[in-house]
Every structure is written in structure tokens, then in C-alpha cells.
VEXROKE-292818 format. One record per residue: x, y, z of N, C-alpha, C in turn. Coordinates in pm, whole numbers, always signed. Layout:
REM VEXROKE-292818
<<X Y Z> <X Y Z> <X Y Z>>,
...
REM end
This chain:
REM VEXROKE-292818
<<-65 -1698 -984> <+33 -1592 -956> <+45 -1571 -805>>,
<<+167 -1552 -761> <+191 -1515 -621> <+173 -1365 -606>>,
<<+90 -1325 -510> <+57 -1184 -489> <+99 -1144 -348>>,
<<+193 -1050 -339> <+238 -996 -211> <+145 -882 -173>>,
<<+84 -889 -55> <-12 -788 -9> <+50 -710 +107>>,
<<+78 -584 +84> <+143 -498 +184> <+40 -403 +243>>,
<<+15 -408 +372> <-84 -319 +433> <-29 -178 +450>>,
<<-121 -85 +473> <-81 +51 +505> <-48 +64 +653>>,
<<-31 +187 +697> <+4 +212 +837> <-102 +154 +931>>,
<<-56 +104 +1043> <-137 +54 +1155> <-203 -81 +1130>>,
<<-188 -137 +1013> <-257 -262 +981> <-157 -375 +961>>,
<<-204 -498 +988> <-119 -615 +967> <-178 -704 +859>>,
<<-126 -823 +848> <-169 -915 +742> <-319 -944 +746>>,
<<-378 -941 +865> <-520 -974 +878> <-610 -874 +807>>,
<<-559 -755 +776> <-642 -654 +710> <-684 -696 +569>>,
<<-614 -795 +512> <-646 -844 +377> <-738 -965 +380>>,
<<-779 -1006 +499> <-850 -1133 +515> <-974 -1146 +427>>,
<<-1052 -1038 +414> <-1176 -1046 +337> <-1154 -1029 +187>>,
<<-1033 -991 +147> <-1000 -974 +5> <-944 -1103 -54>>,
<<-874 -1179 +28> <-801 -1297 -19> <-891 -1402 -86>>,
<<-1013 -1429 -36> <-1095 -1530 -104> <-1116 -1504 -252>>,
<<-1134 -1379 -291> <-1152 -1347 -434> <-1026 -1380 -514>>,
<<-911 -1354 -455> <-785 -1384 -523> <-765 -1534 -537>>,
<<-794 -1606 -430> <-777 -1752 -434> <-876 -1817 -528>>,
<<-997 -1761 -537> <-1097 -1816 -628> <-1052 -1804 -773>>,
<<-968 -1705 -800> <-916 -1686 -935> <-787 -1765 -958>>,
<<-747 -1844 -859> <-631 -1930 -874> <-499 -1870 -828>>,
<<-505 -1755 -763> <-383 -1690 -718> <-345 -1733 -576>>,
<<-221 -1709 -541> <-170 -1739 -407> <-137 -1608 -337>>,
<<-209 -1578 -230> <-193 -1451 -160> <-92 -1464 -46>>,
<<-9 -1362 -32> <+92 -1359 +73> <+82 -1225 +147>>,
<<-11 -1213 +242> <-24 -1089 +317> <+88 -1075 +420>>,
<<+137 -954 +436> <+252 -929 +522> <+214 -850 +647>>,
<<+288 -875 +753> <+288 -790 +872> <+427 -730 +882>>,
<<+435 -599 +891> <+564 -532 +878> <+639 -526 +1012>>,
<<+772 -518 +1008> <+854 -517 +1130> <+820 -401 +1224>>,
<<+819 -431 +1352> <+799 -328 +1454> <+656 -289 +1479>>,
<<+563 -346 +1403> <+422 -310 +1420> <+374 -354 +1559>>,
<<+316 -261 +1633> <+262 -294 +1765> <+365 -307 +1874>>,
<<+492 -282 +1842> <+597 -296 +1942> <+627 -161 +2008>>,
<<+670 -160 +2135> <+704 -34 +2203> <+826 +30 +2141>>,
<<+847 +156 +2177> <+962 +229 +2122> <+1094 +162 +2153>>,
<<+1102 +98 +2267> <+1227 +32 +2305> <+1267 -77 +2206>>,
<<+1169 -132 +2137> <+1196 -240 +2042> <+1185 -196 +1896>>,
<<+1127 -76 +1872> <+1098 -38 +1734> <+1158 +95 +1691>>,
<<+1230 +163 +1779> <+1276 +298 +1747> <+1373 +303 +1629>>,
<<+1441 +194 +1601> <+1537 +193 +1490> <+1477 +140 +1361>>,
<<+1350 +99 +1365> <+1285 +45 +1245> <+1239 +160 +1155>>,
<<+1282 +157 +1029> <+1244 +260 +934> <+1184 +201 +808>>,
<<+1152 +288 +715> <+1086 +241 +592> <+1176 +144 +515>>,
<<+1307 +160 +524> <+1396 +67 +454> <+1383 -74 +509>>,
<<+1354 -86 +639> <+1335 -218 +699> <+1205 -282 +649>>,
<<+1105 -200 +630> <+979 -252 +575> <+1000 -297 +431>>,
<<+1074 -219 +355> <+1102 -259 +217> <+1184 -387 +214>>,
<<+1285 -397 +300> <+1367 -517 +306> <+1283 -641 +339>>,
<<+1187 -625 +430> <+1101 -738 +468> <+1016 -783 +349>>,
<<+965 -686 +273> <+883 -721 +157> <+968 -781 +45>>,
<<+1090 -731 +27> <+1181 -787 -72> <+1214 -932 -35>>,
<<+1233 -958 +94> <+1260 -1095 +138> <+1144 -1187 +105>>,
<<+1021 -1135 +114> <+903 -1216 +79> <+904 -1249 -69>>,
<<+945 -1155 -151> <+957 -1180 -295> <+1066 -1284 -321>>,
<<+1179 -1268 -256> <+1292 -1358 -279> <+1261 -1501 -235>>,
<<+1166 -1516 -143> <+1131 -1650 -94> <+1040 -1725 -191>>,
<<+994 -1659 -296> <+901 -1720 -391> <+969 -1740 -526>>,
<<+927 -1841 -602> <+983 -1861 -735> <+910 -1777 -839>>,
<<+980 -1739 -943> <+914 -1674 -1056> <+867 -1532 -1028>>,
<<+786 -1480 -1121> <+735 -1344 -1110> <+629 -1335 -1001>>,
<<+615 -1216 -947> <+512 -1188 -847> <+442 -1059 -884>>,
<<+325 -1040 -823> <+256 -911 -825> <+266 -853 -685>>,
<<+298 -726 -675> <+311 -660 -546> <+201 -556 -531>>,
<<+127 -565 -420> <+15 -475 -393> <+47 -396 -266>>,
<<+29 -264 -270> <+50 -182 -152> <-68 -90 -128>>,
<<-123 -96 -8> <-233 -6 +29> <-177 +116 +101>>,
<<-221 +234 +60> <-187 +359 +129> <-35 +370 +148>>,
<<+11 +384 +273> <+155 +393 +297> <+230 +271 +254>>,
<<+160 +158 +243> <+223 +37 +190> <+262 +52 +44>>,
<<+207 +154 -23> <+248 +181 -160> <+393 +225 -169>>,
<<+441 +298 -67> <+583 +335 -64> <+669 +210 -55>>,
<<+624 +114 +26> <+698 -11 +39> <+694 -88 -93>>,
<<+578 -94 -155> <+565 -166 -282> <+657 -107 -389>>,
<<+664 +26 -396> <+748 +89 -496> <+896 +64 -466>>,
<<+930 +58 -337> <+1066 +22 -299> <+1101 -119 -341>>,
<<+1005 -210 -333> <+1027 -348 -378> <+1051 -351 -529>>,
<<+969 -277 -603> <+986 -272 -748> <+1125 -219 -783>>,
<<+1169 -117 -711> <+1302 -60 -735> <+1412 -162 -707>>,
<<+1392 -243 -603> <+1493 -341 -565> <+1492 -466 -651>>,
<<+1373 -505 -700> <+1360 -629 -776> <+1273 -608 -901>>,
<<+1309 -516 -988> <+1224 -490 -1105> <+1207 -611 -1196>>,
<<+1308 -697 -1198> <+1302 -815 -1285> <+1210 -924 -1231>>,
<<+1166 -911 -1106> <+1081 -1013 -1043> <+934 -972 -1036>>,
<<+906 -846 -1054> <+770 -796 -1036> <+700 -782 -1171>>,
<<+594 -861 -1190> <+519 -855 -1315> <+426 -737 -1322>>,
<<+378 -693 -1208> <+291 -574 -1200> <+292 -526 -1056>>,
<<+284 -395 -1037> <+267 -337 -905> <+130 -268 -901>>,
<<+59 -288 -792> <-75 -232 -778> <-79 -146 -652>>,
<<-117 -21 -670> <-130 +73 -559> <-278 +86 -524>>,
<<-312 +73 -397> <-451 +87 -353> <-467 +221 -284>>,
<<-534 +312 -350> <-561 +448 -305> <-434 +522 -263>>,
<<-334 +510 -346> <-208 +583 -327> <-137 +586 -460>>,
<<-22 +653 -464> <+53 +669 -588> <+200 +640 -563>>,
<<+275 +606 -668> <+418 +580 -651> <+491 +705 -605>>,
<<+567 +695 -497> <+636 +813 -444> <+768 +840 -515>>,
<<+806 +966 -528> <+939 +998 -580> <+1044 +975 -472>>,
<<+1167 +958 -513> <+1273 +935 -416> <+1281 +1051 -316>>,
<<+1305 +1016 -192> <+1316 +1114 -86> <+1188 +1146 -13>>,
<<+1074 +1102 -65> <+947 +1136 -2> <+909 +1034 +104>>,
<<+838 +1081 +206> <+786 +994 +310> <+637 +971 +291>>,
<<+576 +908 +390> <+433 +881 +383> <+355 +1001 +433>>,
<<+372 +1035 +561> <+305 +1151 +620> <+359 +1168 +761>>,
<<+308 +1268 +832> <+348 +1290 +971> <+227 +1271 +1062>>,
<<+248 +1202 +1172> <+143 +1179 +1270> <+202 +1198 +1410>>,
<<+115 +1222 +1505> <+158 +1246 +1642> <+223 +1123 +1704>>,
<<+333 +1146 +1773> <+399 +1040 +1847> <+344 +1033 +1989>>,
<<+322 +912 +2037> <+281 +889 +2175> <+372 +779 +2231>>,
<<+446 +812 +2334> <+540 +716 +2394> <+637 +660 +2291>>,
<<+675 +744 +2197> <+777 +705 +2101> <+731 +622 +1984>>,
<<+600 +605 +1968> <+546 +531 +1854> <+429 +612 +1796>>,
<<+378 +567 +1681> <+266 +634 +1616> <+141 +548 +1633>>,
<<+52 +583 +1727> <-68 +503 +1746> <-172 +536 +1639>>,
<<-265 +444 +1617> <-376 +472 +1527> <-456 +589 +1584>>,
<<-479 +696 +1505> <-545 +814 +1560> <-696 +804 +1571>>,
<<-754 +695 +1524> <-899 +679 +1528> <-963 +722 +1397>>,
<<-1078 +663 +1366> <-1142 +690 +1237> <-1185 +835 +1224>>,
<<-1221 +902 +1335> <-1267 +1040 +1328> <-1156 +1137 +1288>>,
<<-1032 +1093 +1294> <-919 +1178 +1257> <-917 +1208 +1107>>,
<<-970 +1117 +1026> <-954 +1125 +881> <-1069 +1202 +816>>,
<<-1043 +1265 +701> <-1149 +1340 +632> <-1262 +1249 +586>>,
<<-1379 +1307 +571> <-1498 +1232 +537> <-1482 +1154 +406>>,
<<-1411 +1210 +311> <-1395 +1141 +183> <-1320 +1009 +199>>,
<<-1241 +996 +305> <-1166 +873 +329> <-1248 +766 +401>>,
<<-1342 +809 +485> <-1410 +715 +575> <-1561 +710 +555>>,
<<-1613 +775 +452> <-1758 +787 +436> <-1827 +652 +421>>,
<<-1755 +552 +373> <-1817 +422 +351> <-1787 +321 +461>>,
<<-1731 +367 +571> <-1709 +281 +687> <-1820 +308 +787>>,
<<-1916 +217 +794> <-2025 +238 +889> <-1977 +211 +1031>>,
<<-2064 +238 +1128> <-2022 +227 +1268> <-1980 +84 +1302>>,
<<-2054 -12 +1250> <-2021 -152 +1280> <-1882 -187 +1227>>,
<<-1849 -139 +1107> <-1718 -166 +1050> <-1608 -98 +1129>>,
<<-1634 +23 +1174> <-1534 +95 +1254> <-1509 +23 +1386>>,
<<-1615 -22 +1448> <-1600 -94 +1575> <-1525 -225 +1555>>,
<<-1555 -292 +1444> <-1491 -422 +1417> <-1343 -408 +1384>>,
<<-1307 -303 +1313> <-1170 -292 +1262> <-1074 -216 +1354>>,
<<-1125 -132 +1439> <-1035 -57 +1528> <-944 -148 +1610>>,
<<-995 -259 +1665> <-905 -348 +1740> <-797 -415 +1655>>,
<<-810 -409 +1523> <-709 -467 +1434> <-588 -376 +1418>>,
<<-601 -250 +1459> <-493 -154 +1438> <-387 -166 +1546>>,
<<-264 -135 +1507> <-150 -143 +1599> <-57 -25 +1573>>,
<<+20 +12 +1671> <+111 +126 +1656> <+218 +99 +1551>>,
<<+271 +208 +1497> <+373 +202 +1393> <+503 +260 +1449>>,
<<+618 +202 +1413> <+746 +261 +1456> <+755 +408 +1416>>,
<<+816 +487 +1502> <+818 +632 +1485> <+873 +678 +1351>>,
<<+978 +612 +1303> <+1046 +658 +1182> <+971 +626 +1053>>,
<<+890 +523 +1055> <+834 +471 +930> <+754 +575 +851>>,
<<+662 +650 +912> <+582 +743 +831> <+662 +857 +767>>,
<<+772 +898 +831> <+844 +1016 +782> <+974 +986 +710>>,
<<+1023 +865 +718> <+1146 +829 +646> <+1127 +851 +496>>,
<<+1225 +913 +432> <+1221 +925 +288> <+1263 +795 +221>>,
<<+1198 +762 +112> <+1231 +640 +39> <+1348 +668 -55>>,
<<+1437 +570 -67> <+1551 +582 -158> <+1527 +492 -279>>,
<<+1525 +552 -396> <+1501 +480 -521> <+1622 +498 -612>>,
<<+1668 +388 -672> <+1793 +394 -748> <+1781 +341 -892>>,
<<+1692 +248 -917> <+1694 +176 -1044> <+1584 +225 -1138>>,
<<+1620 +290 -1248> <+1518 +336 -1343> <+1442 +222 -1409>>,
<<+1488 +98 -1391> <+1413 -16 -1444> <+1277 -27 -1379>>,
<<+1256 +40 -1265> <+1123 +35 -1201> <+1015 +91 -1293>>,
<<+1054 +183 -1381> <+955 +245 -1469> <+905 +150 -1577>>,
<<+973 +39 -1596> <+930 -59 -1697> <+833 -163 -1641>>,
<<+808 -158 -1511> <+713 -251 -1449> <+573 -192 -1461>>,
<<+478 -264 -1521> <+342 -212 -1534> <+282 -180 -1397>>,
<<+209 -70 -1391> <+151 -24 -1265> <+1 +3 -1280>>,
<<-75 -41 -1181> <-217 -10 -1172> <-241 +66 -1043>>,
<<-312 +177 -1052> <-352 +253 -935> <-502 +236 -917>>,
<<-541 +163 -814> <-682 +147 -780> <-716 +257 -680>>,
<<-781 +361 -729> <-806 +479 -647> <-950 +478 -595>>,
<<-963 +518 -469> <-1094 +512 -406> <-1201 +591 -479>>,
<<-1178 +721 -499> <-1285 +805 -552> <-1255 +878 -680>>,
<<-1137 +856 -741> <-1104 +932 -862> <-1070 +838 -977>>,
<<-1106 +882 -1098> <-1070 +805 -1217> <-940 +862 -1275>>,
<<-899 +812 -1392> <-769 +852 -1446> <-763 +1001 -1475>>,
<<-868 +1057 -1534> <-868 +1199 -1566> <-856 +1285 -1441>>,
<<-936 +1254 -1340> <-931 +1331 -1215> <-798 +1313 -1145>>,
<<-744 +1191 -1150> <-615 +1165 -1086> <-505 +1248 -1151>>,
<<-502 +1252 -1282> <-396 +1325 -1351> <-404 +1475 -1322>>,
<<-525 +1528 -1308> <-538 +1669 -1271> <-490 +1691 -1128>>,
<<-520 +1596 -1040> <-482 +1609 -899> <-331 +1600 -882>>,
<<-271 +1501 -946> <-128 +1478 -924> <-43 +1586 -991>>,
<<-99 +1657 -1089> <-25 +1764 -1154> <+12 +1874 -1056>>,
<<-57 +1880 -943> <-28 +1981 -841> <+97 +1946 -760>>,
<<+142 +1822 -770> <+259 +1775 -694> <+365 +1731 -794>>,
<<+451 +1825 -829> <+540 +1807 -944> <+620 +1679 -940>>,
<<+685 +1650 -827> <+772 +1532 -822> <+691 +1403 -833>>,
<<+572 +1400 -772> <+486 +1283 -784> <+437 +1267 -928>>,
<<+404 +1378 -991> <+360 +1373 -1130> <+471 +1321 -1220>>,
<<+593 +1366 -1196> <+707 +1320 -1277> <+728 +1170 -1259>>,
<<+717 +1123 -1135> <+738 +980 -1108> <+632 +896 -1177>>,
<<+508 +939 -1168> <+398 +865 -1231> <+412 +864 -1383>>,
<<+440 +980 -1439> <+448 +990 -1585> <+568 +917 -1644>>,
<<+668 +888 -1560> <+786 +816 -1608> <+759 +667 -1628>>,
<<+650 +616 -1571> <+617 +474 -1583> <+568 +445 -1724>>,
<<+626 +345 -1788> <+591 +314 -1927> <+445 +275 -1944>>,
<<+392 +197 -1850> <+257 +142 -1862> <+186 +159 -1727>>,
<<+109 +267 -1715> <+39 +294 -1590> <-107 +326 -1618>>,
<<-193 +274 -1534> <-336 +298 -1549> <-395 +334 -1413>>,
<<-506 +407 -1417> <-579 +443 -1295> <-721 +390 -1309>>,
<<-766 +319 -1206> <-900 +261 -1204> <-971 +308 -1077>>,
<<-1091 +358 -1092> <-1169 +405 -977> <-1239 +288 -908>>,
<<-1222 +280 -776> <-1289 +175 -699> <-1432 +216 -667>>,
<<-1451 +343 -629> <-1581 +390 -583> <-1595 +371 -433>>,
<<-1486 +391 -362> <-1482 +366 -218> <-1412 +482 -148>>,
<<-1400 +470 -16> <-1313 +558 +59> <-1171 +504 +55>>,
<<-1097 +530 +162> <-954 +497 +162> <-925 +353 +205>>,
<<-1023 +285 +262> <-1000 +149 +312> <-1098 +50 +246>>,
<<-1086 +28 +114> <-1179 -63 +47> <-1169 -207 +95>>,
<<-1055 -246 +155> <-1044 -382 +206> <-1141 -406 +321>>,
<<-1189 -298 +382> <-1289 -309 +488> <-1430 -278 +438>>,
<<-1443 -181 +350> <-1577 -136 +309> <-1634 -214 +191>>,
<<-1549 -257 +100> <-1597 -335 -16> <-1489 -434 -61>>,
<<-1458 -531 +24> <-1349 -624 -6> <-1371 -708 -132>>,
<<-1496 -742 -160> <-1521 -823 -280> <-1486 -745 -406>>,
<<-1528 -619 -411> <-1495 -537 -529> <-1344 -517 -540>>,
<<-1280 -491 -428> <-1135 -475 -433> <-1070 -602 -485>>,
<<-1116 -717 -437> <-1062 -843 -484> <-1081 -863 -633>>,
<<-1199 -825 -682> <-1227 -837 -825> <-1137 -746 -908>>,
<<-1116 -623 -859> <-1031 -529 -932> <-885 -573 -929>>,
<<-841 -627 -817> <-705 -680 -811> <-688 -795 -910>>,
<<-785 -883 -913> <-779 -998 -1004> <-776 -952 -1149>>,
<<-858 -852 -1181> <-860 -800 -1318> <-726 -734 -1353>>,
<<-667 -666 -1257> <-537 -601 -1281> <-428 -704 -1306>>,
<<-429 -811 -1227> <-328 -916 -1243> <-341 -980 -1382>>,
<<-462 -988 -1434> <-486 -1056 -1562> <-444 -972 -1682>>,
<<-414 -845 -1662> <-381 -759 -1776> <-245 -796 -1837>>,
REM end
């Protein structure tokens, strides 16, 4: 199976490097993406928005034959869901890594702009539940992998049009919550709950990690991705 790997904010294709061997060992073909405008100054990236990221991922799908699996980590989940909306007939399964399918109109989040772009805020910016499993060595190793994000990308609302997206099976690989805890959590966000519940076949699987399992436990993430693809 061809697997499209979409990174979250600040990360490029290399962020999947330690996960890919598990996928390849299972016979899959991994296609990690680097999104448009990543690491570029505002002069070159100010017009890049979430729709451009979705278009880039859709182009990756269109370049491959047959069905694909689309994986999105964190903010990359918005991109993955946009791909499913654009090409529901091509996606055999969508997998969200520590994120959930967004409802139409929603963005990723808001972060401080510096010189017209969104720089990586550093590991200390995030709550302990997100980074508790990233030791100092991992933080030092991965910080140089981060790059700035175009200003519009985190806050642009996603546009979803095709209800056929709900017929694509979805797996949510969540860092610290299982299905029961997830359903209680998402019930607090009505539009997100409605979007999730509209999916015909959706499951939640607990990873047992923080927010960046591709760095803290890549082998387990690879195994869970492989198991999800096999369903």
C-alpha cells in the first residue's frame, strides 16, 4: 500500500524517518511530504495557506496509482482530512496521529508571528502532557529539524464539501487517550464531535505517548500504523 505521510506544523518529510522502516518492513511504500512554504521567509510564503498544503497532498495522491492511505500528524490532520474530502474515492483509510478530523471552517491553532512567519516556539512552550516523553537528548536532536510555517497556515479555516468523506474509514492514534476518554473529551467541542460521529467507521487507539510519537516511540507508531492499514 502507498502511504502518504503528512507532518504537523514546523516539521518536514524527515520527521517520519524513524517510522518508515516499520512500514517498509510490512511491505508498504511510504511517501513523506514537505509542505509548501516551510522554512521560507514571509516574502516567499505570505500567500501560502492551508488550501495550498491540501493541494500539495492531493497532488501526491494523484501521482500514485490505486488506493492510498493518508496519515496526518497534529496539524497535518487538517491536511489529511482535506485530502479525503477532495479524493474520497482514492483513500482507503485516513489515520490521524494525536489529532481529530476538523469540521469545516476550523483552523489548526494560533501562534506568535515573528517576521511574518510562525517559528517553532520551542519544546518548553508545550504542556507537559505533550512533551513528557521527549528526553533532553531527543529535544536537542529534533529542534534543528524544525522550520518556520507560513503565517496563514495555522489559522486558515478548512473548506470541506463532499459528504463522501464520512464513508472513508478513519483511525485516530491518540497519544494518551483511549476511545472512551476521547469521546468524553470531544463531546465538549460540539462541531468536532459532530464531524467525528458522522464518520461511518471510526476507531480510536491509544499510543501511550505524548504528542510527537514519531520522535519518542517511532517503532510503536510504525506498528500501530501498519496494524491500522491492515484493518
